[in-house]
N, C-alpha and C positions, 0 to 999 in steps of 0.2 A: 504494500500500500504506500503510495506517495501522497503525503499531505503537504499542500502548499496553498493555504487559504488566506495569505496576506494578513497576518496578525490574529487569525482566529484558529490557528492550529490546535490550541488547547481544547477548544470545543470538541474537536474530533477525538482527541485523546480521552476526554471525559466520557464521550459516548462509548468508547471501547470498553470502559470499565463495566458496563452493563452486559457485555457479551461473554458467552462461555468460550467461544473460539476467537483466536486472534490471528492476524496474518503472521506467517513465519518471518517475513522481512517487512520493515516499515522505515520510511524516511520522512523527515520534516525539515523545513527551513529554520535556521537558527536566528535567534534574536541577536543583533550585533551591538545593541546598546546596553541592555540590562542583564548583567551576569546572573543576578538572583532569579530572573524569569527563566533563563536557560537552565539553571540548577533545578528549579521547580519542575520544568518539563522533563529533565533527565530522571528525576526521582519518580515522577508519574510513570515514565516508561519502565523503570525498574519495578514499580508496584504492579504494572501490567504483565510482568513476567519476562521482560526482555533482559537478557544477561550479557549480550555481546554488543559492542558499540564501536562506531567509527565516526570521525569528523572528516567529511569529504570536501575538499577544496573544489569550488564550483567555477572559479575564474579560468581554469585551464582546460575545461572540457570542450570548448569550441574546437572543432577540427580533429578531436581525438578519434582514433580508429578503434573499433571493437571487432574482434574476430572470435567467433564462438560457434555455437550450434543453436538451432531453434528447438522447440519442444519435441520435435520428431527426430532430432539428431542430425539434421541437415546443416551443412556449413552456412554461416551467416557472416557477412562483413557489413559494418555500418560506420559512417562518419557522422559524428554529432555536430549539429548546427549550433550557432551562438544562441545562448539562452537555454540549451538543453540541460537536463539533469545528469546525463551520463548513464553509465552502467548501474545495475541495481542488484541487490541481494547477493547470491553466491558468486556473481560475476565481478564483484568489487575486487580490485587488486589489493594486495597487502594483507596485514594481519588485523584481526578483530582484537579489541581490548576490553577490559573490565570497565565498569562504571567509574571506579576510582581513577583508573588510568586515563579515561576520557576527560574527567574533570581536570586533571593535571594538564592535559593537552589543551583544553579550552582556556585555562588560565593564561597560557602562553599566547594563544590566539587573541584573547581579549586585551592582553597587554599590547600586542601589535596593533589592534584596533585603536586603543587609547593613544598610542604614539603616532601612528601613521594613517589612521582612518580618515574618512571624509570630513569629520568634525574635529579633528585634532589640530593643535597648534601647527604641526608640521604641514598640514594641508595647504597652508598659505605660502609655504616655501616655493620659490620659483623652480628649483631643481628637484622637487620631491619625486617625480616619476623616475628620474635617473637614479636617485638614491634608493628608491624602492626596488628597481631592477638590480642594482648592485647587491643589496641585502638579500633579495630573493635568490640570487645566484649563490650567495654564501650559505643561506639557510636551506636551499633546495626547495623552496616553496614561495608562492606569491604572497606579497605583503600589501595590505592586510588581507586582501582576498575576501571571499565570503564562503560560508560553509553550510552544508546540510548535515544533519545527524542521521546516520543510518543505524538501525538496530536489528538484532536477530534474537529469536527465542532460544 
């Protein structure tokens, strides 16, 4: 299940509390401003039974190529367009992490939002984009970027 209801994602999570079955994989758009709101959402996901978590950088998905198989086992190649959410579920690259590990990851991400985000003092700097590119190369990730949280039961 992909949740992206522009600020109303929590309504969908609350609805899931009343269901006996839940999707194996779920993703939702993160709040880039209020860390406590993000923590509340993560704890609701944990209460819903989700045990594995990922913070997925969305800024680098445009033009990313996916090669895999469809549900019948046939080969599939797809190039994601700008604004796409990218691969999902078991197709996500990399390792899943615990809730506590994800919270540590998001602390770093939010610090980068605070320093380099659209509303940061750095946003007024003339050469911010060049600095972001240099730091992104160093840290091997976009700064500050935006993220979706992916979870699995």
